[in-house]
N, C-alpha and C positions, 0 to 999 in steps of 0.2 A: 588547398592546404598542400604542404611537403609530405611528397606519400612514404616517406621514413619516417620521417621525426616531427611531433610538436613542441614549440611553444607555447604553454598555454597564456601567458601574462609576459612582458616585456620585462617584468621585472623579475623575472623566476630565472634561478643557478642550475634548473635542469631539465634534460629532456626527455621527452616521451616517446618509446617506439613504436610508431606504428603498424611494423612488421618484423620478426624475428632480424636479429642483427649478429654478425658476428666478431669475433676479437681481432683485429688488427682492421676492420672497416676502418674506411676515412670516411666518415660523415661530414657534408655541409650545407651548413644554414646559414642564411642569410649571406654576412660577409666574413665568416670563420670556417674552420675547419675540425674535427674533432676525430682522432684518432681511438678507438676502442681497446681498451685494455683486459675487456670479459666481453661472453657473450650475453646481447642483450634480450630476453626473450619479449616478442610482442608484449606492450601494454606495461614494459616495465620503464625504467627511468634511468639515467647516467648522468653525473655533475659533470658539468659544463667546465670547470676550471678547479685546480689542485685546489683543497680546500685542508686547515687544521682543527683536530678537535675545538668543538665550544661550537665552532661555527655555525651561522644560521642557514636550513636549507628551505628557500619559498619555491610555492607552486601556487599558481590561481593569482598571485601576487600578495600573498599571505604567509608567517611562518609556519610551517607544516613539519619543522623534525630540528634538530641540533646532531653533528657529525660527530659522534665517538671519539673517533681517533681520525689520523692523516688518512686524504684520499685523494687518489689521481683524478687529472680530467679523463673522461673517459669511463671512468669504474662504473661498475653495476649498481646502485641502490638497494640496500638489505636491510634488512631487521638487526643484523650483527652491525652496518657502521655509521645507522642513522636512529634514532628513539626520537617519540613522540615529543612535541614542546609547541604553546601555543602561546599568542600574546594574551595579557592580563586583558579585563575588559571591563567598564564602568562607564554608566548616563554620562553625556556631553550634549550639552546645544550642537545640535549639526542640522542644515541648510540642505537636505538631500531632497536631489531634485530628478524628477524623474518623467521623460516623456512616453506614453504610451505607443507603443505601435502602429502602422497603420491598420485600420480593421474595418476600409470599406468594403471588403470582398465579403465579410459577415457582417454587416450592419444589418441587414432586411432580413438575417435569415432566422428559420424556425427549425425548432425540435417538437416532434408529436408526443406530449407526455401527457400524465395523468395527473388534474388538476385538483386539488385537494379544498378543503371549507377556510381550509387558514391562509390560503393565499399562494403555497405552496406545490409546486409541479413534481412531481416522480417519474423519473426515467422506467419504473418498471412498477408492477401491480402484484405483491406478492403478498401471502397470507403467512402468517408468522406464528409458529407455536415457542411458548416460550414456558421452561420450567423454573422453579421460583428457588428450587432444592434438587442437588443431584439425584437424588432419591428418586424422580420422575423421569429419568434419562434412559431408563427401558421402556416406559410406557410411552415416551414419544419415541423409542425406534419401532416399535407395533406398527404406534400409528403410520410414520412415514412408509413405510414397508406400505401398509396396506394402502394408503391414500396415492401415493406415487405409481406403485401398479395400476390401482381401479383406474385413475383420472388419467395416466399419461405423460406422469414426468419422471417417471423412470429411465435413468442412463439406460443405456441398453446393456445388459450383462455378456459381453462376450467372452470372458473369464469363466462363466461359470459352465456355459457348453465347453470350453475348455477342458477344464478341471471333468467335465462328467465323460469326454471322450481318455483323458490319461485313465482314471478309472474303471473306463468298460477295457483298455489296453491292459491294467493289471489283473484283472480278472479274467482274459482268455489267455492270460501267459504270452502277448506280445510286449514289445520292446516299447515304455513310455519313451523314448527316442525318436519313435518312428509315427508320434503322435504331431501332425501338423496345427497350428493356430492361426486359427481362420476367423475375421470379424465377423461376427452372427449376422445372416443376411435378411433375417426377420427385421420387418419393415417398423419403425419406430409408432409406439401407440400413439394414436389421436387423442389429441386434448378434449375433454369435456367441455372447460372452460376457455374459449378463443379469449379472454381477456384478461384472465389470470394467466401472470407469466411463470408462476410458482409458487411450492409450495413449501416453507423453510423452518428449519428446527433449531430452535440455540441449544444445544446439548452442551452443559457445564458443570464444573468440579465444584461450584460454589453455593450461597446458600446458608448453610450450616457447617459447623463446626471449625470453622475460621474464625474471625477478630471480628467484634459487630462492624470497625470501619469497612471489613472487607464487603458484610451485608448490605453494608451501605449505598457503598458504591457500586456493587452489584445492580444492585434497585435501579440505581438512577443511571445506569448503565442499560438495564431491560427497558427502561422505562423510554428512555432514549431510543431504541429499537422498533418499541410499539407506535412511538408519533413520528417514524421515519417517513419521509415525502412514499419513497418505495412501496409504502405497506398498505395493504389496505385495510386488514381486520388480525384479529388475534385469540390465538384459542390458548390460555394460561393455566397450565397445571401443579397444582401446589400439594405435598401433604400434609400439613396441618400443623406441625410440632418446629417447624425450621425457626432460623433466626430470620428469615426475610418472609415476612409474612404479607398475605397479597395485600392486607389494609396500609402494606408502606410501601408498596409497587404501587399501587392507586393513589397515596397521596403525591408521590415522586412526578407518576405521570400528570396528574393537575396541574399541580407547581408547574410542571415542564410546559403545560399546555392548557389552561385553565376552560377552553373551547374544544376539547377532546370530544371527538360524537363518531371513533371509525368504531365497527363491533367487536367487542370484546367477551367473550364466551371465557367463564374461569369455575372451575373443578377442584375440588378439594376432596383430595382420596379418604383422609379421614371421615368424613363426613357420608363415603357413599358405601352400599352395600356389597361390593367385593370391585373389585381392580377390571371384570370384563363389565360391568352397567359403568364404572370410569370411562373406559374406554369406548364402548357401544354410543355413550352419550358426546363423547367429544369429538367425536368423527359423527355424528348424525348431525349436532348443530355448527358444526364447523361446514359440511355440506350444505344447509342453509345461508352460512354466512358465504360461501364462495357463489352460490346462486346471485347473492345479494352485489358482491364488489363486483361480477363478470358483468354489469348493466354499466359499469366504466369505462368509456371508450378513451384512447390517446384523442388531444386535441389538443391544436399547435400551443407554442409558447415559446415567447424571447428567449434568446440563449441566456440575457442575463436572469434566469429562473436556473440555470444550471449552480451547481455546487459539486465542486470537482477538488477529488484531493491525489496529492503528488507523492507517491512513493519508491524509494528503490530496494532491492533486496538481493542477494545473492550475486552483490555489486563487483566489477573487475578494474583492471585499468585503463577503461574506454568509458566506463558509467559516465564521468566528469566531461567527457570530450563529444559523445554521441548522446546518446538516450536521452541523459539529465536536462541539458541544456537545449534540446530540441522539446522536452515536454516545457521545462524553464518558457521558452518563446510564447510555446500553447499557452502556457496559464497566464505570461503577459497580455497575452489577444486577448483569454478571459476578464481579466482584470479591467481591459479596456471597453468592452462591450458591459461591464457592469454586474457581472457575474463572482460569485465567490470561487476562490481558490485555498484549500487547507492544506497546509505541509505542517508533518510531526517531525517524530524522530528524534526527542532532545537530544540523545547522546551522540546524534548524527551532526551536531552543530556545533561540537566541541572544535575548537579555531575560529570559526566566523561567529564567535557571539557577538562583536563590536561592530559588525555588519551589520546584522540583524536588528541591534541596537539603533544605529545611525539610521538604519532606513525607518524606524517606527514613528508613526504620525504624531506621537507626542510624549510628554515624558512618564506619565501614567501606562501608557502602552509597553513603554521601555523595561519601567522597574519593575513590571511584572513578568516579563520574560524572565530578567537577572534573577527576581526571585525565587522564581520555578527552577531558572535553571542552576543556581547555585546549591538549594535544597535538594536536588534531587543529585549531583556529584557529590553532595557531603556525605548523601545516604549511601551511596557506593563506596567513598571511601571508608564509612565504620566499617563494612565488614572485608575490608584488605580490597577492593577492586577500583573500580574509578572509569570514566569514562575514554580515557586512553589505552583502555583494554579491550574496546569494542571490536577491533577488525578480527573478522572469523580466519581459520587457515585457507579457506576459499579465497577471502580478498588477501589477503599476504600472499599466495602463490600465484595470484594474476595482478599483481602490481601494488595494490593498497599498503605501503608499508607500516602507516599508522594511522593515528585515528585523525587527524587534523588533515591528512592527507583526503582519506576519504569522505571526510564531513566536506572538506572545499568543494568538492567533486559532487557531493551527494544536496547541498543546498543550491546548487544552479537549477534541479527540477524547480524551484519554487518561483524563477523568472528574476526581474529586479526590483517589480513596482513596491510602494512602501507597505510596509505591516500595518493595517489596519485594526487589527485588534490579538492580543494574544488568551487562550482559554485554556486554561484546565480540563485534565482528563475530565470528559462527558459534557462539557459545557456548551449547548448551541454555538454554531457560528450564527449571528444577527447582520452583519457588516457586509456589503458590498467589498470586494477587493482581497487581499490576502490576509489570510490570519494563521497565526502559529498554534498547533495543537499539543498541549503535553501531552506525548506518548513514548515509551522507548522504542527503541532502535528493531525491537525482536515483530517479525514483519506480521505475522499474526494477531498480536499485543496493538500495533502499530494501524493496520488497515482496520483491527476493533473499534481502537480510538476515533479514525476519522469520519467511519459511518455513525458513532455516535451523536458527532457534533454536526449531521447534516451532510455529508458526500452524497451523492446520490448516482457519483460515477469516481472509480479511481483509477488512475495513470501509474501504472507499477513497473519501473523500469529494472531491468535483470541484464547482467552479462554473462552469467553461471546457468543462469535457468531455475523457474522457482514457483514450484506447481500449488500454486496458492489463489484464494479467492475471497470473496465474504457472501453469505447469507442473501443480504439486501440488498447490496451495490454489487450493481455489474463491474468487474474488475479486468481491463485491459492490460496485458502485457506486452513491453514494448524493448525489445532486444538490443543490446547499444552493438551488435556485433552480427554481419551476415552466417557465421560459421554457426552459430549457437540459433540463431531465426530455421535455417536449414534442418540442424540437427534434432533440435526438439520443434518443430512445427506444429506437431499436437497442441503445445500451449501457448506459442507465442502468437498475437497478433500482428505487430505493427514489427518492420528492422528497419533499425537507421543507421545500417551500419554505412550506407552511402553515405553518409556524414565520413567516415573513415577515408573510403575510398575517393573523395573528395568528386562523388558525382552529384551529391544534392549539398543545399548550404542547409544549415543549422534553422534559419527561420524559414525555408521551404519545407524541411521536415514537420518542423512545428504545426504549420500550419495544414498540412495531413494528416497531423494527430488530431485538432481540432474536426477535420472534416471527419474525421471517423467515429469521434465522441457525437457527432450529429448524428451518425446512423443508429450507434449505439443508443442514444438517449431517446430514438424514435421508434427503436424493434425492430430497425431495418437490419441491423447486425447484429448476432448474438455473439460476444468474445469466448474464447477458448475455456474461460474459466467456467464462465457461468454453465456454457454445452456440457463441463465434465460433471457437473455439482460440485465443483472445490467450493466449499458453504465454512471455511473456514472461522472461526470465532472461541477467543481466548481474550476473558476478561484481565485486566492488569489486577493487581492486589497490591499497586504503588506500594510493592517490595521492590529488591534491585534486580532490576532486568536489563540489559543493555540491547 
């Protein structure tokens, strides 16, 4: 790789700066030279030729924008001179050919997971608390404090001791500026249940007060989490009068898995004598359930039992060059091994729809994708928005000028294998290979949806740093650049900056990522998001969310 610039696809008419470049620099690429007329920050792009208003800008070999006025060779692409544009899409018969990567290194590999009675294998063994309505969130918070502290699952609260020291300084008349922050030296409490990886809580703001459609969708989402391979048992708290009734939840749960057999304890507050009785009984029954699921132990399973979601968030101009294609190669390895891979974020497929349609295994799969994409985008336009408004200020600042640029880079994390299925929100993944899951691009709404479809690990790429995770699905953070990996080392697990520096190939990094996935799936490595209890959960209400 040229260590100054990169032309991602031979058809592209812009170059990506791999490091800061200055006005007047003469850049050589292949058999041409380019004199820069602007400063080009790392991750940004400059034009390879003079262009007139209306001419097409190509990146990743696809249309990503149109020039708004005349620009010069060596001029920096910006939100002023380039606006989003994408090719129209439609189903067409297409003979997509895919050759799986060499998987010999992983053919006989195993991970140690939790085998469920339905044949699925979890990468973790969690107890899950579910409220049917937001009214029960406070009760969940009280139970969480009790169980996390008492059973060894609480994160070391170094900030509590710091706050105590600030109060002491204030009361003694000392300057709080002299108070030093030090990580607590108190050893982590020993876990009572060695085979229970955590106790998780799905606090949410739904279940009542919204539309019945929202409650129905939430019921399917919560039942999907209860049925998740990483969940060993469930405690359900209900108020009693809300839209989402316990009977609705049980109906959806049995519809999803007629042979559901995990421990499930249900408490309805309006049928109890007091809040105290409700909480006490919920804790006692849960403790009994924890004793039961603690008897389960990790056992070997083939890599075909993995279901890995791929996600990007806090993306930058390197996302589509380093972390996303490396995760994409890992995804192709997994597909070659017979595993499931889930890619979502439909607003971030804007501009690459035709590629996904052409990769679909049959017409029905392609048309389901077209239907979900078209309806979603139309809903956004009804309220004066659209997929084209997806890039955030942080995305734009770091070189993702249009949604099509962002999407073309984001799509690379799904690899190049055929699309075997398209899933609406909360639909379970049932087919080996790559499935597309309809979710927003919003980080937490997307990861929430991926777990609902069955992801047992999530690979989450980021160029700017995103402190998020999922309650039941271990989330692995993959940095696009080494600067981020060093600066935010407390949340990053894997650094793909070696690709930008030319020290590793995309394929080598993809294999490294799969090796790390195997360790996480076996409980040998604990991702930073899990260590920090970054248990983010936001149900999608099917409104406009990009």
